[in-house]
All heavy atoms as an XYZ file, in Angstrom:
973
protein
N       0.849     -1.192      0.000
C       0.000      0.000      0.000
C       0.885      1.242      0.000
O       1.852      1.320      0.729
C      -0.892     -0.008      1.238
C      -1.748      1.210      1.351
S      -2.775      1.125      2.827
C      -3.571      2.689      2.695
N       0.544      2.183     -0.835
C       1.283      3.443     -0.838
C       0.547      4.451      0.036
O      -0.610      4.266      0.389
C       1.429      4.010     -2.265
O       0.133      4.258     -2.801
C       2.191      3.049     -3.155
N       1.228      5.498      0.365
C       0.638      6.548      1.179
C       0.983      7.883      0.551
O       1.802      7.968     -0.353
C       1.116      6.452      2.633
C       2.612      6.482      2.798
C       3.263      7.643      3.153
C       3.368      5.342      2.600
C       4.642      7.673      3.312
C       4.742      5.355      2.758
C       5.379      6.526      3.110
N       0.324      8.928      1.032
C       0.524     10.273      0.501
C       1.368     11.064      1.485
O       1.157     10.968      2.696
C      -0.825     10.976      0.317
C      -1.746     10.239     -0.606
C      -3.037     10.981     -0.841
O      -3.443     11.087     -1.969
N      -3.695     11.505      0.181
N       2.313     11.849      0.953
C       3.170     12.645      1.816
C       3.117     14.115      1.436
O       2.982     14.469      0.269
C       4.631     12.147      1.818
C       4.723     10.734      2.339
C       5.273     12.265      0.467
N       3.241     14.941      2.460
C       3.322     16.382      2.312
C       4.582     16.835      3.021
O       4.682     16.743      4.249
C       2.091     17.063      2.918
C       2.079     18.589      2.919
C       2.170     19.144      1.497
C       0.844     19.111      3.625
N       5.571     17.276      2.245
C       6.855     17.685      2.806
C       6.807     19.137      3.255
O       6.406     20.017      2.490
C       7.966     17.488      1.785
S       8.268     15.750      1.401
N       7.219     19.354      4.480
C       7.274     20.691      5.067
C       8.347     21.529      4.362
O       9.179     21.017      3.619
C       7.550     20.575      6.562
C       7.286     21.861      7.341
O       6.632     22.773      6.806
O       7.745     21.940      8.502
N       8.351     22.804      4.654
C       9.172     23.781      3.941
C      10.668     23.479      3.981
O      11.378     23.759      3.027
C       8.850     25.212      4.441
C       9.319     25.406      5.865
C       9.389     26.261      3.522
N      11.166     22.891      5.054
C      12.604     22.639      5.165
C      13.022     21.262      4.644
O      14.159     20.850      4.846
C      13.068     22.832      6.606
C      12.881     24.236      7.071
N      13.595     25.293      6.558
C      12.017     24.776      7.970
C      13.202     26.403      7.128
N      12.232     26.121      7.989
N      12.114     20.584      3.979
C      12.412     19.304      3.340
C      12.584     19.575      1.842
O      11.745     20.220      1.221
C      11.275     18.280      3.577
C      10.999     18.090      5.072
C      11.584     16.968      2.886
C      12.121     17.471      5.870
N      13.663     19.083      1.273
C      14.004     19.368     -0.125
C      13.019     18.729     -1.106
O      12.440     17.679     -0.835
C      15.415     18.863     -0.424
N      12.868     19.366     -2.255
C      12.010     18.847     -3.317
C      12.482     17.473     -3.795
O      11.690     16.678     -4.281
C      11.948     19.826     -4.491
C      10.987     20.952     -4.267
C      11.416     22.139     -3.693
C       9.648     20.829     -4.608
C      10.531     23.183     -3.478
C       8.757     21.865     -4.395
C       9.198     23.054     -3.822
N      13.771     17.177     -3.655
C      14.279     15.852     -4.040
C      13.637     14.754     -3.195
O      13.470     13.631     -3.656
C      15.800     15.789     -3.892
C      16.546     16.556     -4.964
C      18.044     16.424     -4.779
C      18.784     17.211     -5.846
N      20.243     17.107     -5.681
N      13.266     15.071     -1.978
C      12.589     14.101     -1.121
C      11.185     13.837     -1.665
O      10.719     12.695     -1.672
C      12.565     14.568      0.352
C      11.758     13.619      1.224
C      13.988     14.712      0.881
N      10.518     14.872     -2.149
C       9.210     14.703     -2.801
C       9.364     13.741     -3.972
O       8.595     12.780     -4.109
C       8.646     16.062     -3.278
C       7.392     15.862     -4.122
C       8.364     16.977     -2.101
N      10.369     13.968     -4.802
C      10.590     13.099     -5.968
C      10.931     11.665     -5.543
O      10.532     10.707     -6.210
C      11.650     13.692     -6.883
C      11.139     14.954     -7.589
C      12.053     15.433     -8.689
N      13.329     15.939     -8.212
C      13.542     17.167     -7.757
N      12.551     18.036     -7.709
N      14.742     17.547     -7.358
N      11.672     11.507     -4.443
C      11.966     10.166     -3.930
C      10.662      9.428     -3.629
O      10.473      8.277     -4.051
C      12.842     10.240     -2.667
C      12.860      8.955     -1.889
C      13.621      7.875     -2.328
C      12.105      8.809     -0.733
C      13.618      6.672     -1.622
C      12.113      7.613     -0.025
C      12.866      6.541     -0.472
N       9.763     10.063     -2.880
C       8.506      9.400     -2.539
C       7.654      9.149     -3.781
O       7.008      8.107     -3.886
C       7.741     10.184     -1.473
C       8.270      9.944     -0.086
C       9.067     10.884      0.539
C       7.983      8.769      0.586
C       9.574     10.658      1.814
C       8.481      8.524      1.864
C       9.283      9.473      2.475
N       7.673     10.056     -4.726
C       6.947      9.832     -5.980
C       7.502      8.609     -6.707
O       6.737      7.814     -7.255
C       7.022     11.073     -6.868
C       6.193     12.220     -6.345
C       6.444     13.537     -7.072
O       7.483     13.725     -7.717
N       5.496     14.459     -6.960
N       8.824      8.444     -6.687
C       9.443      7.288     -7.349
C       9.047      5.971     -6.681
O       9.132      4.908     -7.298
C      10.970      7.426     -7.370
O      11.533      7.122     -6.106
N       8.598      6.043     -5.439
C       8.148      4.866     -4.700
C       6.651      4.621     -4.878
O       6.081      3.754     -4.223
C       8.455      5.027     -3.207
C       9.927      5.045     -2.888
C      10.520      3.697     -3.212
C      11.855      3.504     -2.559
N      12.380      2.161     -2.864
N       6.007      5.408     -5.726
C       4.583      5.231     -5.985
C       3.676      6.015     -5.068
O       2.458      5.829     -5.084
N       4.235      6.877     -4.270
C       3.434      7.702     -3.362
C       3.004      8.987     -4.057
O       3.729      9.512     -4.892
C       4.258      8.076     -2.129
S       4.820      6.681     -1.162
N       1.855      9.476     -3.665
C       1.467     10.817     -4.060
C       2.190     11.749     -3.101
O       2.036     11.632     -1.883
C      -0.036     11.004     -3.968
C      -0.488     12.360     -4.459
C      -1.999     12.469     -4.498
C      -2.395     13.831     -5.017
N      -3.855     13.997     -5.017
N       3.025     12.640     -3.642
C       3.849     13.491     -2.790
C       3.773     14.938     -3.249
O       3.848     15.219     -4.443
C       5.299     13.004     -2.815
N       3.622     15.821     -2.274
C       3.579     17.261     -2.519
C       4.559     17.957     -1.586
O       4.894     17.433     -0.532
C       2.181     17.823     -2.217
C       1.017     17.380     -3.065
C      -0.286     17.937     -2.491
C       1.198     17.850     -4.492
N       4.941     19.143     -1.983
C       5.739     20.009     -1.118
C       4.834     21.139     -0.659
O       3.970     21.604     -1.410
C       6.948     20.569     -1.883
C       7.977     21.160     -0.978
N       7.901     22.453     -0.529
C       9.097     20.625     -0.434
C       8.944     22.699      0.249
N       9.690     21.599      0.328
N       5.028     21.598      0.564
C       4.190     22.671      1.106
C       4.235     23.915      0.216
O       3.254     24.660      0.147
C       4.564     22.986      2.569
C       5.874     23.703      2.668
C       3.467     23.771      3.254
N       5.320     24.130     -0.497
C       5.399     25.285     -1.395
C       4.387     25.204     -2.531
O       4.131     26.208     -3.195
C       6.808     25.444     -1.962
C       7.782     25.996     -0.945
O       7.409     26.370      0.164
N       9.047     26.026     -1.313
N       3.808     24.012     -2.753
C       2.844     23.823     -3.840
C       1.396     23.889     -3.385
O       0.489     23.659     -4.187
C       3.094     22.474     -4.524
C       4.447     22.426     -5.205
O       4.910     23.475     -5.703
O       5.056     21.338     -5.238
N       1.151     24.181     -2.116
C      -0.230     24.235     -1.620
C      -0.498     25.573     -0.928
O       0.428     26.286     -0.532
C      -0.553     23.080     -0.645
C       0.291     23.197      0.636
C      -0.373     21.729     -1.313
C      -0.234     22.388      1.802
N      -1.735     25.887     -0.782
C      -2.269     27.024     -0.036
C      -1.421     28.276     -0.230
O      -1.448     28.862     -1.298
C      -2.482     26.664      1.459
C      -3.242     25.318      1.578
C      -3.266     27.754      2.170
C      -3.327     24.768      2.984
N      -0.640     28.675      0.790
C       0.166     29.895      0.715
C       1.654     29.604      0.517
O       2.505     30.431      0.855
C      -0.020     30.722      1.996
C      -1.453     31.197      2.179
O      -2.084     31.570      1.166
O      -1.939     31.192      3.321
N       1.959     28.427      0.005
C       3.351     28.080     -0.255
C       4.198     28.167      1.005
O       3.808     27.715      2.082
N       5.348     28.783      0.875
C       6.321     28.923      1.956
C       5.698     29.561      3.201
O       6.116     29.286      4.309
C       7.490     29.774      1.455
C       8.569     30.012      2.477
C       9.578     29.078      2.684
C       8.581     31.175      3.255
C      10.575     29.287      3.624
C       9.573     31.395      4.205
C      10.562     30.445      4.380
O      11.534     30.649      5.313
N       4.690     30.390      3.001
C       4.082     31.137      4.106
C       2.928     30.391      4.779
O       2.308     30.927      5.700
C       3.595     32.499      3.609
C       4.728     33.329      3.066
C       4.919     33.460      1.705
C       5.632     33.944      3.928
C       5.981     34.207      1.200
C       6.694     34.684      3.440
C       6.859     34.815      2.073
O       7.916     35.537      1.581
N       2.634     29.177      4.329
C       1.537     28.414      4.919
C       1.842     28.110      6.390
O       2.913     27.597      6.712
C       1.300     27.104      4.143
O       1.104     27.410      2.756
C       0.090     26.367      4.671
N       0.913     28.430      7.259
C       1.115     28.193      8.698
C       1.087     26.696      9.007
O       0.498     25.909      8.266
C       0.020     28.896      9.506
O      -1.235     28.262      9.294
N       1.705     26.335     10.118
C       1.678     24.939     10.555
C       0.237     24.455     10.712
O      -0.083     23.320     10.353
C       2.428     24.767     11.879
C       3.933     24.927     11.743
O       4.434     25.066     10.602
O       4.617     24.909     12.789
N      -0.616     25.297     11.241
C      -2.024     24.930     11.431
C      -2.685     24.590     10.090
O      -3.397     23.588      9.982
C      -2.774     26.070     12.133
C      -4.230     25.820     12.289
N      -4.743     24.917     13.204
C      -5.298     26.331     11.630
C      -6.056     24.888     13.086
N      -6.414     25.742     12.147
N      -2.447     25.411      9.082
C      -3.034     25.170      7.749
C      -2.451     23.911      7.112
O      -3.159     23.163      6.441
C      -2.821     26.373      6.830
C      -3.616     27.593      7.220
C      -5.048     27.415      6.824
C      -5.805     28.711      7.086
N      -7.224     28.560      6.842
N      -1.150     23.676      7.318
C      -0.517     22.463      6.800
C      -1.174     21.243      7.427
O      -1.532     20.278      6.738
C       1.001     22.475      7.082
C       1.686     23.563      6.241
C       1.624     21.100      6.803
C       3.113     23.864      6.651
N      -1.357     21.284      8.737
C      -1.972     20.184      9.466
C      -3.405     19.948      8.995
O      -3.809     18.811      8.750
C      -1.932     20.467     10.976
O      -0.561     20.528     11.382
C      -2.646     19.416     11.771
N      -4.179     21.017      8.856
C      -5.562     20.895      8.375
C      -5.601     20.259      6.995
O      -6.411     19.368      6.734
C      -6.232     22.275      8.303
C      -6.777     22.777      9.591
C      -7.539     24.092      9.415
O      -7.432     24.750      8.347
O      -8.246     24.472     10.358
N      -4.751     20.737      6.089
C      -4.702     20.206      4.728
C      -4.330     18.723      4.753
O      -4.961     17.905      4.086
C      -3.688     20.989      3.880
C      -3.572     20.485      2.468
C      -4.393     20.972      1.472
C      -2.630     19.512      2.140
C      -4.292     20.494      0.165
C      -2.521     19.031      0.844
C      -3.358     19.520     -0.143
N      -3.302     18.381      5.522
C      -2.843     16.991      5.582
C      -3.947     16.072      6.102
O      -4.224     15.024      5.501
C      -1.598     16.884      6.451
N      -4.579     16.458      7.189
C      -5.621     15.617      7.773
C      -6.839     15.507      6.862
O      -7.419     14.429      6.721
C      -6.028     16.135      9.147
C      -4.970     15.879     10.219
O      -4.005     15.118      9.953
O      -5.109     16.451     11.316
N      -7.227     16.597      6.228
C      -8.399     16.595      5.354
C      -8.181     15.771      4.092
O      -9.138     15.244      3.514
C      -8.780     18.024      4.971
N      -6.910     15.625      3.685
C      -6.600     14.944      2.429
C      -5.784     13.664      2.617
O      -5.233     13.130      1.658
C      -5.862     15.905      1.500
C      -6.735     17.070      1.092
O      -7.637     16.932      0.287
N      -6.495     18.234      1.696
N      -5.702     13.181      3.851
C      -5.018     11.920      4.190
C      -3.535     11.916      3.815
O      -3.012     10.923      3.312
C      -5.737     10.731      3.562
N      -2.856     13.032      4.074
C      -1.413     13.115      3.838
C      -0.655     12.880      5.135
O      -1.113     13.251      6.222
C      -1.019     14.491      3.304
C      -1.230     14.643      1.815
C      -2.447     15.074      1.311
C      -0.205     14.367      0.920
C      -2.647     15.217     -0.050
C      -0.390     14.504     -0.446
C      -1.613     14.927     -0.932
O      -1.801     15.050     -2.276
N       0.527     12.302      4.999
C       1.494     12.202      6.080
C       2.396     13.422      5.993
O       2.969     13.690      4.938
C       2.352     10.928      5.927
O       1.499      9.784      6.032
C       3.449     10.873      6.972
N       2.513     14.180      7.059
C       3.407     15.339      7.085
C       4.822     14.845      7.364
O       5.047     14.067      8.292
C       2.978     16.366      8.157
C       3.996     17.503      8.255
C       1.585     16.918      7.847
N       5.764     15.303      6.554
C       7.181     15.015      6.772
C       7.849     16.333      7.136
O       7.763     17.304      6.384
C       7.834     14.405      5.520
C       7.129     13.105      5.152
C       9.330     14.177      5.765
C       7.643     12.471      3.875
N       8.492     16.355      8.291
C       9.022     17.612      8.805
C      10.252     17.392      9.674
O      10.512     16.274     10.122
C       7.942     18.348      9.625
O       8.382     19.658      9.958
C       7.587     17.581     10.880
N      10.966     18.475      9.912
C      12.037     18.511     10.912
C      11.579     19.295     12.137
O      12.280     19.373     13.131
C      13.284     19.183     10.315
C      13.902     18.422      9.173
C      15.095     19.168      8.615
C      15.738     18.414      7.467
N      16.910     19.127      6.938
N      10.399     19.884     12.072
C       9.867     20.824     13.055
C       9.225     20.104     14.248
O       8.243     19.377     14.095
C       8.838     21.715     12.355
C       8.321     22.851     13.197
O       8.528     22.849     14.419
O       7.695     23.756     12.610
N       9.755     20.334     15.442
C       9.230     19.701     16.659
C       7.812     20.154     16.984
O       7.084     19.442     17.683
C      10.155     19.983     17.833
N       7.389     21.316     16.491
C       6.029     21.788     16.765
C       4.983     20.808     16.231
O       3.935     20.617     16.852
C       5.783     23.168     16.159
C       6.571     24.260     16.863
O       7.025     24.031     18.008
O       6.744     25.341     16.265
N       5.255     20.186     15.083
C       4.315     19.200     14.540
C       4.247     17.971     15.447
O       3.187     17.405     15.646
C       4.716     18.781     13.117
C       4.374     19.794     12.074
C       5.354     20.623     11.553
C       3.082     19.921     11.599
C       5.047     21.558     10.580
C       2.760     20.849     10.617
C       3.742     21.671     10.114
N       5.384     17.542     15.992
C       5.414     16.404     16.918
C       4.549     16.719     18.138
O       3.719     15.913     18.548
C       6.845     16.089     17.352
C       6.909     14.922     18.338
C       8.232     14.815     19.059
N       8.435     16.043     19.828
C       9.613     16.644     19.974
N      10.693     16.154     19.427
N       9.712     17.748     20.687
N       4.746     17.896     18.699
C       3.974     18.288     19.878
C       2.483     18.297     19.566
O       1.678     17.786     20.346
C       4.429     19.662     20.375
C       5.872     19.662     20.859
O       6.453     18.566     21.074
O       6.448     20.764     20.980
N       2.112     18.861     18.436
C       0.712     18.917     18.030
C       0.139     17.507     17.834
O      -1.000     17.232     18.214
C       0.564     19.740     16.749
O      -0.780     19.776     16.336
N       0.924     16.624     17.244
C       0.467     15.251     17.019
C       0.121     14.575     18.351
O      -0.927     13.943     18.468
C       1.540     14.448     16.275
C       1.205     12.998     16.144
N       0.358     12.522     15.174
C       1.592     11.927     16.880
C       0.232     11.211     15.317
N       0.982     10.823     16.338
N       0.995     14.717     19.333
C       0.771     14.030     20.603
C      -0.226     14.744     21.511
O      -0.928     14.103     22.287
C       2.094     13.790     21.331
C       2.913     12.703     20.698
C       4.099     13.000     20.056
C       2.468     11.394     20.706
C       4.845     11.995     19.449
C       3.205     10.380     20.107
C       4.392     10.684     19.470
N      -0.329     16.055     21.414
C      -1.257     16.809     22.273
C      -2.659     16.877     21.658
O      -3.653     16.648     22.344
C      -0.707     18.225     22.547
C       0.571     18.126     23.395
C      -1.754     19.083     23.244
C       1.343     19.427     23.497
N      -2.734     17.177     20.364
C      -4.022     17.392     19.701
C      -4.448     16.245     18.788
O      -5.558     16.251     18.278
C      -3.965     18.675     18.876
C      -3.698     19.926     19.688
C      -3.583     21.134     18.790
C      -3.235     22.373     19.584
N      -3.020     23.535     18.699
N      -3.516     15.320     18.511
C      -3.828     14.229     17.587
C      -3.808     14.657     16.135
O      -4.367     13.988     15.273
N      -3.161     15.781     15.872
C      -3.128     16.339     14.525
C      -1.775     17.011     14.287
O      -1.340     17.791     15.143
C      -4.268     17.341     14.376
O      -4.369     17.803     13.069
N      -1.104     16.714     13.205
C      -1.530     15.862     12.098
C      -1.635     14.402     12.541
O      -0.901     13.947     13.410
C      -0.435     16.040     11.046
C       0.781     16.445     11.806
C       0.283     17.216     12.990
N      -2.565     13.711     11.896
C      -2.811     12.318     12.248
C      -1.605     11.440     11.942
O      -1.313     10.496     12.665
C      -4.026     11.790     11.495
C      -5.325     12.416     11.916
C      -6.456     11.873     11.082
C      -7.739     12.612     11.399
N      -8.826     12.199     10.509
N      -0.943     11.749     10.832
C       0.209     10.956     10.397
C       1.409     11.883     10.265
O       1.342     12.898      9.573
C      -0.070     10.271      9.070
C      -1.221      9.285      9.143
C      -1.461      8.636      7.805
C      -2.643      7.679      7.873
N      -2.766      6.903      6.636
N       2.498     11.502     10.922
C       3.664     12.384     10.969
C       4.953     11.580     10.876
O       5.113     10.583     11.582
C       3.649     13.186     12.267
C       4.762     14.212     12.462
C       4.695     15.313     11.414
C       4.699     14.800     13.861
N       5.840     12.027     10.007
C       7.202     11.499      9.919
C       8.140     12.629     10.300
O       8.266     13.615      9.584
C       7.506     11.010      8.504
C       8.951     10.568      8.213
C       9.421      9.499      9.174
C       9.069     10.102      6.778
N       8.748     12.514     11.475
C       9.639     13.542     12.017
C      11.078     13.140     11.726
O      11.518     12.057     12.104
C       9.401     13.677     13.524
C      10.417     14.499     14.280
C      10.201     15.968     14.100
C      11.025     16.818     15.043
N      12.453     16.676     15.001
N      11.791     14.020     11.052
C      13.202     13.818     10.731
C      14.021     14.524     11.804
O      13.927     15.742     11.960
C      13.553     14.389      9.333
C      12.615     13.861      8.249
C      15.017     14.155      9.009
C      12.674     12.393      8.004
N      14.820     13.758     12.532
C      15.642     14.306     13.606
C      17.099     13.895     13.379
O      17.691     13.165     14.167
C      15.123     13.798     14.958
C      15.715     14.548     16.135
O      16.158     15.699     15.947
O      15.721     13.986     17.242
N      17.641     14.361     12.261
C      18.982     13.958     11.836
C      19.961     15.119     11.776
O      21.075     14.951     11.278
C      18.913     13.275     10.464
C      18.169     11.940     10.443
C      17.834     11.542      9.016
C      18.998     10.874     11.130
N      19.549     16.273     12.238
C      20.437     17.424     12.161
C      20.596     17.896     10.723
O      19.770     17.623      9.864
N      21.687     18.549     10.474
C      21.939     19.139      9.162
C      22.722     18.152      8.295
O      23.942     18.165      8.269
C      22.720     20.447      9.327
C      22.789     21.227      8.044
O      22.016     20.991      7.116
N      23.723     22.156      7.973
N      21.985     17.257      7.620
C      22.619     16.294      6.728
C      22.251     16.620      5.293
O      21.284     17.351      5.038
C      22.240     14.837      7.066
C      20.740     14.599      6.843
C      22.641     14.475      8.484
C      20.346     13.131      6.883
N      22.975     16.061      4.368
C      22.689     16.305      2.957
C      21.377     15.628      2.566
O      20.959     14.642      3.183
C      23.822     15.776      2.083
O      23.807     14.356      2.077
N      20.759     16.144      1.541
C      19.532     15.546      1.018
C      19.811     14.135      0.519
O      18.999     13.227      0.717
C      18.944     16.423     -0.101
O      18.651     17.712      0.455
C      17.678     15.823     -0.673
N      20.959     13.931     -0.091
C      21.331     12.599     -0.580
C      21.390     11.603      0.569
O      20.880     10.478      0.469
C      22.690     12.655     -1.313
O      22.576     13.582     -2.390
C      23.099     11.293     -1.833
N      21.989     12.003      1.680
C      22.073     11.136      2.858
C      20.680     10.874      3.431
O      20.352      9.733      3.791
C      22.986     11.773      3.920
C      23.115     10.981      5.186
C      23.958      9.743      5.018
C      24.176      9.085      6.375
N      24.695      7.743      6.249
N      19.844     11.913      3.503
C      18.476     11.739      4.000
C      17.723     10.734      3.137
O      17.066      9.822      3.657
C      17.730     13.077      4.029
C      16.231     13.001      4.367
C      15.997     12.326      5.711
C      15.621     14.387      4.326
N      17.820     10.874      1.839
C      17.120      9.953      0.941
C      17.630      8.527      1.113
O      16.842      7.579      1.117
C      17.217     10.438     -0.522
C      16.347     11.700     -0.690
C      16.789      9.341     -1.500
C      16.516     12.410     -2.010
N      18.934      8.362      1.311
C      19.459      7.001      1.511
C      18.914      6.401      2.807
O      18.613      5.204      2.869
C      20.987      6.982      1.475
O      21.538      7.597      2.608
N      18.752      7.207      3.848
C      18.179      6.728      5.108
C      16.696      6.388      4.926
O      16.217      5.356      5.412
C      18.389      7.769      6.231
C      19.885      7.859      6.567
C      17.564      7.431      7.472
C      20.263      9.037      7.436
N      15.968      7.235      4.210
C      14.558      6.954      3.932
C      14.417      5.673      3.112
O      13.490      4.883      3.340
C      13.912      8.134      3.204
C      13.743      9.404      4.027
C      13.325     10.565      3.131
C      12.752      9.212      5.161
N      15.321      5.454      2.187
C      15.313      4.228      1.364
C      15.472      2.994      2.245
O      14.729      2.019      2.109
C      16.427      4.285      0.327
C      16.522      3.050     -0.556
C      15.406      2.934     -1.558
O      15.165      3.907     -2.300
O      14.749      1.865     -1.601
N      16.429      3.029      3.154
C      16.683      1.899      4.050
C      15.442      1.582      4.890
O      15.117      0.418      5.120
C      17.899      2.192      4.966
C      17.980      1.202      6.118
C      19.179      2.202      4.163
N      14.737      2.602      5.328
C      13.595      2.428      6.240
C      12.240      2.489      5.535
O      11.204      2.474      6.216
C      13.638      3.494      7.332
C      14.840      3.403      8.210
N      15.098      2.314      9.013
C      15.872      4.252      8.403
C      16.225      2.499      9.667
N      16.720      3.676      9.315
N      12.226      2.524      4.206
C      10.977      2.766      3.495
C       9.886      1.748      3.840
O       8.732      2.127      4.068
C      11.179      2.811      1.973
C       9.911      3.162      1.261
C       9.489      4.476      1.191
C       9.104      2.171      0.721
C       8.292      4.811      0.567
C       7.910      2.495      0.094
C       7.498      3.813      0.017
N      10.216      0.474      3.885
C       9.192     -0.542      4.162
C       8.572     -0.359      5.543
O       7.363     -0.514      5.717
C       9.770     -1.947      4.009
C      10.094     -2.293      2.561
O       9.549     -1.639      1.653
O      10.897     -3.220      2.351
N       9.391     -0.012      6.526
C       8.888      0.240      7.880
C       7.965      1.461      7.875
O       6.890      1.452      8.478
C      10.056      0.445      8.864
C      10.852     -0.846      9.022
C       9.549      0.942     10.227
C      12.159     -0.679      9.750
N       8.393      2.514      7.179
C       7.597      3.743      7.088
C       6.258      3.452      6.421
O       5.190      3.836      6.915
C       8.369      4.834      6.323
C       9.613      5.261      7.125
C       7.475      6.033      6.018
C      10.613      6.077      6.310
N       6.297      2.761      5.285
C       5.066      2.457      4.540
C       4.105      1.622      5.389
O       2.901      1.888      5.404
C       5.405      1.741      3.236
N       4.620      0.631      6.093
C       3.779     -0.217      6.942
C       3.154      0.606      8.077
O       1.967      0.471      8.371
C       4.626     -1.364      7.519
C       3.902     -2.264      8.461
C       2.953     -3.170      7.755
C       2.346     -4.173      8.741
N       1.124     -4.749      8.232
N       3.944      1.483      8.680
C       3.442      2.303      9.780
C       2.280      3.181      9.325
O       1.287      3.329     10.047
C       4.558      3.167     10.349
N       2.382      3.749      8.139
C       1.361      4.692      7.693
C       0.152      4.034      7.043
O      -0.700      4.706      6.496
C       1.983      5.790      6.840
C       2.831      6.707      7.683
C       4.197      6.785      7.491
C       2.265      7.434      8.709
C       4.974      7.597      8.300
C       3.035      8.240      9.530
C       4.395      8.321      9.320
N       0.073      2.703      7.175
C      -1.184      2.027      6.858
C      -2.206      2.304      7.957
O      -3.402      2.187      7.740
C      -0.971      0.517      6.714
C      -0.207      0.139      5.470
C       0.033     -1.370      5.379
O      -0.436     -2.124      6.266
O       0.711     -1.774      4.433
N      -1.713      2.669      9.145
C      -2.585      3.000     10.268
C      -3.257      4.351     10.029
O      -2.718      5.209      9.329
C      -1.771      3.069     11.570
C      -1.201      1.729     11.954
O      -1.943      0.790     12.178
N       0.120      1.640     12.000
N      -4.421      4.533     10.637
C      -5.145      5.791     10.506
C      -4.388      6.954     11.132
O      -4.462      8.093     10.682
C      -6.523      5.661     11.151
C      -7.408      6.861     10.924
C      -8.804      6.652     11.462
O      -9.346      5.547     11.313
O      -9.353      7.620     12.033
N      -3.653      6.656     12.193
C      -2.857      7.658     12.879
C      -1.532      7.012     13.250
O      -1.510      5.876     13.728
C      -3.593      8.131     14.132
O      -2.803      9.057     14.840
N      -0.438      7.733     13.029
C       0.862      7.145     13.322
C       1.923      8.228     13.430
O       1.841      9.272     12.777
C       1.249      6.164     12.221
S       2.695      5.186     12.646
N       2.925      7.943     14.242
C       4.086      8.819     14.393
C       5.337      7.990     14.145
O       5.513      6.924     14.733
C       4.137      9.402     15.806
C       5.367     10.229     16.078
C       5.431     11.551     15.663
C       6.464      9.684     16.733
C       6.567     12.308     15.903
C       7.596     10.446     16.986
C       7.641     11.758     16.563
O       8.755     12.508     16.802
N       6.187      8.489     13.251
C       7.475      7.860     12.986
C       8.539      8.937     13.131
O       8.386     10.040     12.607
C       7.537      7.243     11.563
C       8.917      6.678     11.279
C       6.466      6.172     11.392
N       9.594      8.603     13.848
C      10.727      9.527     13.985
C      11.986      8.793     13.561
O      12.231      7.666     13.995
C      10.856     10.013     15.423
C      11.993     10.989     15.617
C      11.989     11.628     16.993
O      10.923     12.127     17.402
O      13.045     11.613     17.650
N      12.750      9.442     12.706
C      14.033      8.901     12.272
C      15.118      9.817     12.804
O      15.115     11.024     12.547
C      14.122      8.819     10.733
C      13.069      7.850     10.195
C      15.529      8.375     10.313
C      13.018      7.769      8.684
N      16.024      9.225     13.584
C      17.144      9.971     14.149
C      18.450      9.276     13.844
O      18.486      8.282     13.104
N      19.500      9.780     14.401
C      20.814      9.193     14.190
C      20.868      7.797     14.802
O      20.904      7.647     16.014
C      21.909     10.090     14.788
C      22.087     11.359     13.994
O      22.137     11.322     12.769
N      22.165     12.477     14.671
N      20.814      6.793     13.959
C      20.920      5.419     14.410
C      19.635      4.789     14.908
O      19.670      3.710     15.489
N      18.495      5.432     14.728
C      17.250      4.829     15.204
C      16.059      5.222     14.332
O      16.088      6.231     13.632
C      16.961      5.201     16.662
C      16.523      6.640     16.868
C      15.180      6.983     16.828
C      17.458      7.633     17.096
C      14.769      8.295     17.020
C      17.057      8.953     17.279
C      15.713      9.281     17.233
O      15.319     10.577     17.412
N      15.028      4.399     14.400
C      13.709      4.724     13.872
C      12.712      4.322     14.942
O      12.782      3.226     15.496
C      13.423      4.048     12.511
C      12.029      4.467     11.983
C      13.568      2.551     12.612
C      11.782      4.080     10.536
N      11.824      5.236     15.290
C      10.805      5.010     16.319
C       9.444      5.062     15.654
O       9.163      5.999     14.901
C      10.914      6.093     17.392
C       9.874      6.007     18.463
C       9.976      7.142     19.481
O      10.798      8.053     19.301
O       9.201      7.099     20.447
N       8.621      4.081     15.931
C       7.272      4.003     15.346
C       6.267      3.895     16.472
O       6.394      3.033     17.337
C       7.138      2.791     14.408
C       5.718      2.692     13.858
C       8.158      2.846     13.274
N       5.272      4.795     16.459
C       4.159      4.738     17.405
C       2.879      4.873     16.604
O       2.747      5.842     15.862
C       4.243      5.880     18.424
C       5.446      5.736     19.330
C       5.437      6.804     20.378
C       6.705      6.702     21.161
N       6.639      6.741     22.524
N       1.901      4.019     16.623
C       1.918      2.808     17.420
C       2.906      1.788     16.862
O       3.229      1.828     15.682
C       0.485      2.288     17.298
C       0.010      2.784     15.978
C       0.703      4.112     15.793
N       3.320      0.899     17.732
C       4.267     -0.135     17.309
C       3.618     -1.029     16.266
O       2.419     -1.270     16.312
C       4.726     -0.981     18.496
C       5.557     -0.159     19.475
O       6.194      0.805     19.048
O       5.571     -0.519     20.667
N       4.438     -1.510     15.354
C       3.934     -2.408     14.304
C       3.618     -3.784     14.852
O       4.200     -4.268     15.735
C       4.976     -2.527     13.190
C       5.301     -1.217     12.469
C       6.430     -1.446     11.481
C       4.083     -0.698     11.744
């Protein structure tokens, strides 16, 4: 099963293309609503209304997910300042785990240095 992703402003367009190459419907926040100026609240509303998984480096989305339950599906990148090529290689390694996690109606995945955390557990 494929899933839909919405990449936040600090996620490179190459990541959008990576997910598209995997058969996912993928958008960048710059392509919706107010582009770069779209508020986190509007991004979350759009993602939830259209069944997108938000991909971000922003901890505010994590907090909102756990406090408000929105965005329903979130992939938090916690890798510091790495190259887009390195990020894509890490996403490639973990793609099957990510795809399986986002079969759930609501899910949180965090990828950090040397770990991947999935809630709810698979």
